[in-house]
N, C-alpha and C positions, 0 to 999 in steps of 0.2 A: 200160330193159333188162328183158327178161322174167324172171320169177321163176326159171324153169328154168336159164337161162344164168347168172343171178346166183348161184344157190346152187352151181352147178357150178364157175364161175370163181373163186368165193371159198370153196372147200371148206376151205382152211386157216383162214380167218376163222371159219367155223362150228365147226371143230374146236377152235380156241382158245377160242371163246365157250362151247362145251359143257364144255371142261376147267375153265373158271372156274365155270360153272354148277354143276358137280359138287362145288364147295367149299361148297355150301349145307348148312346143318344138316339132319340127318334123324334120325328116331326110332332111337335106339341106334346111330347112324351106319350104318344098314342100306342107305342109298343106293338106295331103291326106285324107280329111274327107268330108262327106256330111251329113247334118242334115235335117230331115223331121219331121214336126209336123203332126200327124195323130190323128184320134179319139182314137187310142189305146195308145197314148203317144208320146214321142219324140224318133225318130229313128235315130240311128247313123250308117252310112255306110262307108266303104272304097271307096274313089272316084278313080275309075280306071284311070281316065284321069290325075290323079296327081301322078301316080306311077313313081318312078325313075327306069330306066331300069336296073341299076346295083344293085338294091335291089332285089337280087335273091329270088324268092318265096314270096316277099312282107312282109318279117319279120319286117323290120323297119317301114313300113307303118302301120302295126297292132300295133306295140309298140307306134307309134305316136298317133294313135286313142285311145289307152288305156290312154295315158296322157291327151288327150282332154276330154275323158269320166270322169276322176277324177276331172279335172278342172271344168267341168259342175256341178258335184255333189257339189263341194266346193262353186261355185257361187250360186247355188240354195239354199244351206243351209244358206248362208249369206242373201239371199233375203227372208228367212222365210219359206222354203219348205223342206220337207223330200223327198228323192228320193229312189225309188226301181228300181234296175237294173236287167234286165234279159239279160244275155250275150248269144250271138248267139241263138236268139229265134227260128230261122228256121234252122234246121240241114242241109237242102239242099242249103242254101244260105250263103256261107262263106264270102260274102261282107257285110252282115247285122250283124254288130258286137254287137249291143245292142238295147234294147227297155227300155226307162226310163219313169217311171210314177212319178208324183209329187202329194204331199198332203201337206196341211198347217201344219207347225210345231208349237208346243206350244210356243217355245222360240227361240231366236237367241242369241247365246253366244258371248262374246267378242273374244274368240278364233276363232270362225267361221268367224267373221268379219275380224280378222287379217289374216286368211288364204286367204280370197278373196282379201284383199289388197296386199298380197304377190304375187298374180298372176300378178298384174301390175308392181310390183317392181322388179320381177325376170328378170335377163338378163343372156344370155350365155356369160361367161367370159373366153376368150381364152388367157388372159395375165397370166404371172406367179403370183402365189398366195403365201402368207405366211401361215404357219401352225397356226391353232387356238391356242390361248394362253393356253387354258385348254384342255389337251389331252382327257378328258372325254367327250368332245363335240360330238365326233363321236358316242360314246355309247348312248348319249341322242337322237341323230338323228335316230339311228337304233332301239331304244326302243320305237317305236310308235305302236299304236293299228292297227294291220294289220294281215290278215290271214297267219300264218306261213306255212300253207300247200300249199298256192298259190304261194308264192315267198320266196326266201332266199336272205338276204342282208348281205354281208361280207365286211370287210375292209381288203385290201391287206396289209400285213406286210411291213413296210417301208424298211426292209432289202431285200425284193423281188422287190423293185422298179426298180433296174437295169434290171431285167428280163423282166419287163413290157416295159421298154424303148427299149430293144432289140426287143421285139415283135412289138412295134410300127414301128421300122425301118424295120422289116421283112415285114410288110404289104406294106410299100412303095416299097420295093425291088420286092415283088411278083407282084405288079401292075405297075412296071416301064414301061412296054410295052403294057399296057392295054389302048388302045386309047379310047375306049368307056368310061372308068372310067374317064380319064383325060378330055375328052370332056364334060362330065356331071359336073365335078368340075368347069370347066371354065364357063359353062352355068349358074349354080346356083350362081356364084359369079360375074357375069358380072355387070359392073357399069352402069346399066340403071335404070331409075325410074320405078319400077315395084311393084307388091303387094306380091311378094314371093321371095324366094332366100335369100342369105346372103349378106347384104350390106357391103361396104368397111369399114363403121364405126364399124363393128363387127369383122373385120379381124385385123391381127397384122403385124408388120414389120418383116423383116428377123431377126434383132437383138433380137426382143421380142420372136419370134418363137424359136430361138436357146436356150432360157432359159426355154422352156417347153419341157421336154424330151419325153413326151408321147402324144403330140398333133398330130392331123392329119395335113398333109401338104396341106394347102390351098395357093392360090396365095397371095403373100405378098403385103403390102401397103407401102406407104411412110410416115407413122406416125412417129413423133418424138418419140424416145424411152421412154416408160413409165415404172413406177415402178422400177427405177434403183436401189432402195434400196433392191430389192429382186433379188439376183444374179442368183438364180435358183429356179424353181418351188418347193414348199414344200407342196402343197396341198395333202390331203389324197386321196386315190383311193378306191372307193366303187364299188362293183360288185353286180348287181342284177341278180339273176339266177332263173330258172324255174324248176319244177320237170321233165317236158318233153319239147318237141319242138312243141306242138300243138298250134293252133291259139289262143285257150283260154289261154294257158300259156303265150304266147306273150302279149296278151291283158292285162292280170293281171300284167305283169311286167311293161307295160306302165303306168298302174294306180299307181303302187308302185313308179315308177320314178317320177310321178307328186307329190306324197306325200312327197318323199324325197327332191325334189327341193324346194317345198314350205316350208317345215320344216327348211331347210338350210337358206332360205331367211329370215324367221322370226327370226332365230338365228343370223342374221347379217353376214352370210357367202355368199361367191360367189360360183358359180358352173358352170360346163361345162360338157355336156354329150360327151362321146367318143365311138361312135358306130363302128369306124374303127377297134377297137381291137377285135371285135366279128364278123366282116363281113367275114373274111378269116378263113377257117377251121383250118389251122395250128396255127394261133395266138389265135383263140378262145380256142383251146385245151390248150394252154399255160396258158391263163387266168384262165380257169376252173381248171387246175391242181394246181394253186397257192391257190385257195380257196376251193379245194376239192369238186367241183361241176361239174356235167356232162353237164349242159346246161346253161352256162352264156349267158345273153342276151345283157347286156349293162354295160359299166363302166362309173362312174361319178367322176370327180375331184371336191373336195370340200375344200375350203380354205378361207383365210382371205385376203380381199383387203383393201387398204387404204380408210378411210372415206373421204379423201381429193380428191380422184379421181373424174374426170369429169364423170358424168353418161352418157353413150352413149344413143342415141335415141333408142326407141324400134324398133325392126325389123319389117318390113312391114307385113301386113296381108291382105288377100283377103277381099273385101267388103262383108258385111253380105248377101246381095242379091245373091251372087254367091255360098254361102255355105249352106244357110237355105231356105227351101221351105215349104209351108203349103198345106196340103191335107186334109182339114176338110169339 
């Protein structure tokens, strides 16, 4: 079946896949993506109206779009479709990050369904976490089918954690008088009923933040202190790096981030992306030195949360009509 008739006849499938794709994590939940259905397939663009000013060069926006791209692939597979992705199809248009075509798949596996379910189950967890009971858990998460030439994934040695904590403090010190940065943090965490940003239900209290030594400093809330049985964060720190700093490299790292987060969710683990450690050149160099990589893109905390925890509501997302358009 031709791509044109396939995408037209299965518009609902594409809509559902985009809706799941938009559950991907993004910088301050800015959701910097725009999807367009055309006769050539499903197009993914960086939405320039959603760029965060302090995301210099748009690196975090591209990583976010990469995560959404991989979420789309997972959602389509669970719906019975194979996807072919052409990344940056127009060399002259750096906002057009991908063209995706779909074709019916022969089967849908239980694993593919579980991956799609993990999209809805995943939450960004800023609370302190326990270490997984089995130390080999991280090895299993990293040993997934992915192009090793496109990204590198490393676990920071626990002995180096104090260095990472120092780097986190350095990022705050370097931005102490950066009014634009603090204004944006305040904007994206403002307690209003919106469809983007970080709601207060996803933030932590001052006491909780004190027990996570590598977290970003967000405005604190008045939550009663949770997970008191974890006196300090014991989550593993995973670094996703790229061969270079091209947009394609960043996009690939976003895809790898999606894969890592969904694998962790399926393994019963919690996760939290830490982009602040790679936003400032000085701290990015520190992180890269710890894993012997020149171009670290993002750090992820992965650990164990109590099964008795209250599950916070999902963070808000923009309506489908704002992010998906049809041009057939």
